C-alpha positions in Angstrom: 149.4 120.2 63.2 147.0 117.1 62.2 144.8 118.0 66.0 143.0 120.8 66.0 142.7 120.2 70.1 146.1 120.3 72.4 146.8 120.3 75.7 149.3 122.3 77.2 150.9 123.9 80.5 151.8 127.3 81.0 153.0 129.4 83.7 152.2 132.7 84.1 152.5 135.9 86.2 150.3 135.6 89.7 148.7 138.8 87.8 147.6 137.5 84.9 147.1 134.3 85.5 142.7 135.0 84.8 143.1 137.0 82.0 141.9 135.5 78.7 144.5 137.8 76.6 147.6 136.6 78.7 146.7 132.9 78.7 146.3 132.4 74.9 148.8 134.2 74.6 151.4 131.7 76.8 149.7 128.9 74.9 150.2 130.3 71.5 153.7 130.8 72.0 154.1 127.4 73.2 152.4 126.0 70.3 154.3 128.2 68.0 150.7 129.6 66.2 149.7 133.2 66.6 147.5 134.3 68.8 144.5 134.6 66.0 145.1 130.3 65.0 143.6 130.3 69.2 140.0 129.4 68.8 139.3 128.9 72.6 140.6 127.5 75.3 139.6 125.5 78.9 141.2 125.8 81.8 141.8 121.7 83.0 144.1 122.7 85.7 144.9 125.2 87.9 147.4 125.4 90.9 150.1 127.9 92.3 153.9 127.8 92.9 155.5 129.9 95.6 158.7 128.6 96.0 160.1 132.0 94.8 159.5 135.9 96.0 157.9 136.1 92.4 154.8 133.8 93.2 153.5 132.4 89.5 150.4 130.3 88.8 150.9 126.9 86.6 147.7 126.7 84.1 146.3 123.2 82.2 145.0 124.4 79.2 143.1 122.4 76.5 143.6 124.4 73.3 142.0 124.7 69.8 143.0 125.6 67.0 140.8 128.0 63.9 138.2 126.8 65.7 136.0 127.5 69.2 136.6 124.4 71.7 133.3 122.2 71.9 131.4 122.9 75.5 131.9 120.5 78.2 128.6 118.1 79.0 127.9 119.6 83.1 128.1 117.0 85.1 125.1 115.1 85.6 124.2 112.2 87.4 121.5 109.3 87.1 120.4 105.8 86.6 117.7 104.0 85.1 114.4 102.4 87.2 115.2 100.0 89.5 113.3 96.7 88.8 111.4 95.5 91.7 113.1 92.6 92.4 116.2 94.4 92.6 118.7 92.6 95.8 119.3 94.8 98.8 122.8 96.3 100.2 123.4 97.5 103.5 125.4 100.6 104.1 126.0 102.0 107.6 127.4 105.1 107.2 126.0 108.0 105.9 129.3 109.3 105.4 131.8 110.1 101.7 132.1 106.4 101.9 128.6 105.0 102.1 126.9 107.9 100.0 129.0 106.7 97.2 128.8 103.4 97.8 125.0 104.0 97.6 125.3 105.7 94.2 127.6 102.8 92.6 124.9 100.1 94.2 122.5 101.8 92.4 124.7 102.2 89.1 124.6 98.6 89.7 120.6 97.6 90.1 121.1 97.4 93.7 118.9 98.2 96.3 121.1 100.3 98.5 119.9 100.9 101.9 121.8 103.2 103.8 121.6 103.4 107.8 122.5 106.5 109.2 123.2 106.6 113.3 123.2 110.3 113.9 120.8 112.8 111.7 120.0 114.5 108.7 122.5 117.5 107.6 119.5 120.2 109.0 118.9 118.7 112.1 122.4 118.2 113.0 123.5 121.9 112.3 121.2 122.7 115.3 123.1 120.1 117.8 126.2 121.7 117.2 124.8 124.9 119.3 124.8 122.6 122.7 128.0 121.1 121.8 129.7 125.4 121.6 128.0 127.3 123.8 127.4 124.7 126.6 130.0 122.8 126.4 127.7 119.8 126.1 128.0 116.2 123.4 124.5 115.3 121.7 126.2 111.7 121.7 124.6 110.2 118.4 124.5 113.8 116.9 127.9 116.1 116.4 130.4 117.0 114.5 131.7 113.7 114.0 128.1 111.6 113.8 124.9 112.6 111.0 124.6 112.6 107.6 127.7 113.3 105.9 130.0 112.0 108.3 132.8 114.0 109.8 133.8 115.6 106.8 130.1 118.0 106.4 131.4 120.7 109.2 135.0 120.6 108.7 136.8 122.1 105.5 135.9 119.2 103.1 139.4 119.0 101.3 139.5 117.0 98.5 143.0 116.4 97.6 143.8 113.1 97.7 147.9 111.5 97.0 145.9 109.3 94.5 146.0 109.2 91.0 143.2 111.9 89.6 143.0 109.0 86.4 139.6 107.1 87.1 137.2 107.2 90.8 139.1 109.9 91.4 138.1 112.2 88.5 134.7 110.3 89.1 134.1 111.9 92.5 134.8 115.3 91.7 132.3 115.1 88.8 129.6 113.7 91.8 131.0 116.3 93.9 130.2 118.3 91.0 126.7 117.1 89.0 125.0 117.4 93.4 126.1 121.9 94.2 130.3 122.0 95.2 132.0 124.6 93.1 133.0 123.4 89.7 136.7 124.6 90.7 137.4 121.1 92.0 137.8 120.1 88.7 140.4 122.2 87.9 142.1 122.9 91.5 145.3 121.4 92.4 144.4 120.7 95.7 140.7 121.2 95.9 138.4 122.0 98.3 134.7 123.0 99.2 134.1 124.1 102.6 131.7 123.8 105.8 128.5 126.0 104.2 128.4 124.2 101.1 129.1 120.6 102.2 125.4 120.2 104.1 123.5 121.2 100.3 125.8 118.8 98.7 125.5 115.6 100.4 121.9 116.7 101.2 121.4 116.1 97.2 123.6 113.0 96.7 120.9 112.0 99.7 117.4 113.0 97.5 119.1 111.6 94.6 119.5 108.0 96.1 116.1 108.2 97.1 115.0 109.4 94.4 116.6 106.1 92.4 114.9 103.8 94.8 117.5 103.8 97.8 116.5 103.6 101.2 118.5 106.7 103.5 116.7 106.5 107.4 118.3 108.4 109.9 118.7 108.3 113.7 118.8 104.6 113.9 121.3 102.8 115.3 123.4 99.0 114.5 123.5 97.1 117.5 124.0 93.9 116.5 125.2 92.0 113.3 122.3 89.1 112.1 124.4 85.8 111.6 123.7 82.5 110.4 127.2 80.6 111.2 129.3 82.5 108.7 126.9 84.2 106.6 125.6 88.0 107.8 122.4 88.6 106.7 121.5 91.8 107.8 121.7 94.0 110.7 119.4 94.8 114.2 118.6 98.8 115.1 118.6 100.1 118.8 114.4 100.2 118.2 114.9 95.9 117.5 113.9 96.2 114.2 115.6 93.3 111.9 117.2 95.3 108.4 117.3 92.3 106.0 119.7 92.3 103.4 121.7 90.4 100.8 125.4 91.9 102.1 126.2 94.1 104.5 128.6 97.2 104.2 130.8 98.4 107.1 131.1 102.1 106.4 130.6 104.1 109.8 133.7 106.0 110.3 136.7 106.2 113.0 134.3 107.4 115.4 132.3 104.7 115.7 133.9 102.8 118.3 130.8 101.1 119.7 130.4 98.7 116.4 134.3 97.3 117.3 133.6 96.6 120.2 130.3 94.6 118.5 133.4 93.1 116.7 135.1 92.7 119.0 133.0 90.5 121.3 131.4 88.3 118.4 135.2 87.5 118.0 134.5 89.0 114.8 138.2 89.6 113.3 140.2 92.9 114.3 143.7 93.7 113.2 145.6 96.9 115.5 147.2 99.5 113.3 148.8 102.9 113.2 147.4 105.8 114.0 148.1 109.0 114.8 147.9 111.5 118.4 148.6 114.9 119.1 146.8 118.5 119.0 145.4 121.4 117.2 148.7 124.2 116.7 146.8 127.7 115.6 148.5 130.7 114.5 147.7 133.6 112.2 146.7 133.6 109.0 148.1 136.7 108.4 151.5 135.3 109.8 151.2 131.5 107.3 150.3 133.3 104.1 153.4 136.3 104.9 155.5 133.3 105.5 154.6 131.4 102.6 153.6 134.0 100.5 157.2 136.1 101.5 155.3 139.3 102.0 156.3 141.6 104.0 154.7 142.2 107.6 151.7 144.2 107.6 151.5 143.6 103.6 147.7 142.0 101.8 148.1 137.8 100.5 146.8 139.7 97.1 143.2 139.2 95.8 143.7 135.9 93.6 145.7 134.0 96.1 143.8 131.6 98.5 145.1 131.8 102.3 148.0 129.9 102.8 148.3 126.5 103.6 151.5 124.1 104.3 152.6 120.6 105.5 155.3 119.3 107.8 156.6 116.3 107.9 159.7 114.1 110.0 160.5 111.2 110.9 162.1 111.0 114.8 163.8 107.3 116.6 161.4 105.3 113.9 158.0 107.5 114.5 156.1 110.3 111.9 155.9 113.8 113.7 153.8 115.3 111.4 150.9 118.4 110.2 147.4 116.4 109.5 144.2 118.5 108.1 145.2 122.1 107.3 142.9 124.0 107.9 144.0 128.4 106.2 141.4 130.6 107.5 139.4 128.2 109.9 138.4 127.0 112.9 139.1 124.6 115.5 136.3 122.5 116.6 135.0 120.5 119.8 134.6 117.1 118.2 133.7 115.3 120.5 131.8 112.2 121.0 131.4 111.4 124.2 131.2 114.3 127.2 133.6 112.9 129.4 136.1 113.7 125.9 137.6 116.5 124.8 139.1 116.6 121.0 139.6 118.8 119.0 139.7 119.5 114.8 139.3 121.8 112.4 137.0 123.6 109.8 136.7 126.0 107.1 134.6 128.2 105.1 134.8 128.1 101.6 135.8 131.5 101.6 138.9 130.7 104.6 138.4 134.2 105.5 138.9 133.1 109.4 141.9 134.8 110.3 143.0 132.0 112.1 145.3 129.2 110.6 144.7 126.1 112.1 146.8 122.5 111.7 146.7 119.2 113.5 150.0 118.5 114.5 150.4 114.5 115.5 152.7 111.9 116.0 152.6 108.3 114.4 151.3 105.7 117.3 152.4 101.8 116.3 150.6 98.7 117.6 153.8 97.8 120.2 153.1 101.0 121.6 150.2 100.1 123.6 151.3 97.1 124.2 150.6 97.9 127.8 146.9 98.3 127.1 147.2 94.5 124.7 146.9 92.2 127.9 142.8 94.1 129.0 141.5 95.1 125.7 143.2 93.1 123.0 143.0 94.1 119.7 141.2 97.7 121.5 143.9 98.2 123.3 145.0 101.7 120.6 140.9 102.9 121.2 141.6 102.3 124.4 144.9 104.5 124.5 142.8 107.0 122.4 139.6 107.8 124.7 142.4 108.0 127.8 144.0 110.8 126.4 140.6 112.7 125.6 139.8 112.4 129.3 142.8 113.7 130.7 141.6 116.7 128.0 138.6 117.2 129.3 139.5 116.7 133.0 142.7 119.2 132.4 140.5 121.7 130.7 137.9 122.1 133.9 134.7 121.5 132.3 132.5 121.1 129.3 134.0 120.9 126.1 136.5 124.1 127.6 140.4 122.0 126.3 143.4 122.7 127.6 145.9 124.8 125.8 149.9 125.7 126.1 151.8 128.3 123.6 154.0 126.6 121.9 157.2 128.4 123.4 155.6 127.1 126.4 155.2 123.3 125.8 158.9 123.3 124.4 160.6 124.7 127.4 158.1 122.7 130.1 156.2 125.2 131.4 152.1 126.0 131.8 151.4 129.6 130.5 150.3 131.9 133.0 147.7 133.1 129.5 146.9 132.4 126.4 146.4 134.4 123.2 143.4 134.7 121.8 142.0 131.5 119.8 139.5 130.4 117.2 137.7 127.6 119.3 134.7 128.7 120.9 134.5 126.3 124.0 137.1 128.3 125.3 140.8 126.9 126.1 142.3 126.5 129.6 146.0 126.7 130.4 147.3 123.0 131.2 150.0 120.8 130.9 150.4 119.1 127.8 153.7 118.3 127.6 152.7 116.2 131.3 148.9 115.3 130.1 150.8 112.9 126.3 153.4 110.7 127.0 156.8 111.1 127.2 157.4 109.4 124.5 155.7 111.5 122.4 156.4 114.6 124.2 160.2 114.4 123.1 159.7 113.6 119.6 157.0 116.8 119.1 159.1 118.9 120.7 161.6 117.6 118.4 159.3 118.0 115.1 158.2 121.4 116.1 161.9 122.5 116.4 162.5 121.5 112.8 159.5 123.4 112.0 160.4 126.4 113.0 163.8 126.6 111.4 161.8 125.4 108.0 159.0 127.4 108.8 160.5 131.2 110.4 158.0 131.9 113.0 156.0 129.3 113.2 157.7 128.6 116.6 157.1 131.4 118.5 154.5 132.7 122.3 152.0 133.7 120.3 150.9 129.9 118.5 149.3 128.1 120.7 148.6 124.3 121.1 145.3 122.7 122.0 144.5 119.1 122.8 143.7 116.3 122.3 143.3 115.7 118.5 142.9 112.1 118.4 141.4 110.7 115.4 143.5 111.0 112.6 142.5 107.6 111.8 141.1 104.1 113.3 143.2 102.2 115.9 142.0 98.5 114.8 141.3 97.7 110.7 138.0 95.9 109.4 140.4 93.0 107.7 139.0 92.2 104.0 140.3 89.2 101.7 142.1 91.0 98.5 140.3 88.9 95.6 136.6 90.1 97.0 136.7 92.8 99.6 134.5 90.4 101.9 136.0 89.8 105.2 137.5 86.4 106.0 135.9 85.0 108.6 132.2 86.6 107.9 130.7 85.9 104.5 128.9 89.4 103.0 130.6 91.8 105.2 131.9 94.3 103.6 134.3 96.6 106.0 134.5 100.6 104.1 136.6 103.3 104.2 138.1 105.1 107.3 136.2 103.5 109.9 138.0 100.2 109.0 141.2 101.3 107.7 141.5 101.8 104.6 141.0 105.3 103.2 141.9 108.9 104.3 139.8 111.3 103.6 136.7 112.2 101.8 138.2 111.1 98.2 140.0 108.1 99.1 136.9 107.8 101.7 134.2 107.8 98.4 136.8 105.9 95.7 136.7 103.3 98.6 132.5 103.4 98.7 132.6 103.0 95.0 135.0 99.6 94.9 133.6 98.8 97.9 130.1 98.7 96.4 131.3 96.8 92.8 131.8 93.2 95.4 129.7 93.5 97.4 127.0 93.6 94.1 128.9 91.0 92.3 128.1 88.8 96.1 124.7 90.1 96.0 
């Protein structure tokens, strides 16, 4: 062999997968060399194959022959000092899209000015207490609004179907450089956890400020400053006007006031598909038992993480699928206004809750909300979402109490006389979810659940719980942008970005879109 460093894929039994000797032996066999020639090994990818009863672990290893493997440099992020003449880029929203856009602007020698309507991550945590304990939403500081966006207090899933070459690897490395666990560089389905994410986003903010950028909390954008078809800045709720050479709009999909502002100013928006449904909750031991082929009462082996699942089908032209599955997690209130109930999921890094939850949603196409178009135009999908959230509030009976129903009762069309234990802290109230949803959604959800019950024995049971409603899966509108330079087609210098603009669907895809949009905004600037 000419090269002394090789990349090999090996498969090991679960109980041997963490042993250095077993990894060396498997690598030597794969390379056809004596074990004594293995000078060093480095894990590059780790994934679990639980398709058969005997769980196996797939490993990708860098292997050196006859000499030690060179150490990888630790992930690090830094930039040269900004010039005093650096051009200014306003970034509206401090979620993953906005924060990574800010980092990229600094790499390009531009000065980012991050404007976030909510509070910093530390202060934001205190505002969750009245939401959980009193059912009172602080409308500018909650699970959706604030530093790090909706992802800060979530499971922190980083898995994306995009290729891990290029920007995906960069996103992971930047996160590790700011305190995320190094395992995200190698795990096939990486996650950080809501207990670790706040410190990561605070460290990113510190890097932005140290490099010459600005980050302003409790700074809500209420207007765009336009000169003809050119944006020249924004106005905040305090009346301050902030000027810049370009504006990146990275508000996330819950900043509905921004969609209304765009519509009022007759700035082009487009309807797009989205999805609505419930959170479905099971016991985590049941999910472990089903996915890992365990016997009833058998504990999950120490080397296996809390099991997850993904389910999807298409029924009469509409998708029905699980969404944002949180193993070992909690259901949380994700409302942003006090007249609504919205549910979402989160997990800590340990994923050690006895519950597992997932969104279970059906696709809504623009034509499905045509009855609302005459009055609400392009915002019809937003109104459809809001109406469901209001109905959930009314059915819950007060505060952030959520309407709930056993899965079997939902399928049979009856109100549950009792409800099982739940992770949802504000509480649940029995309600006919089958009647609160439009029947064209209820009928598809019933068919989908029955199918999934056949695919995962026990998934449909009286102990499985539905909570309403999961409505914030994605934006119901898209803020369009040109293909060539990613600007809005009507407003020069305005760059729609991330989930709120309709171009991302999670932490990593939003971060990557932030990188891409910042490159475009800096060229124009």
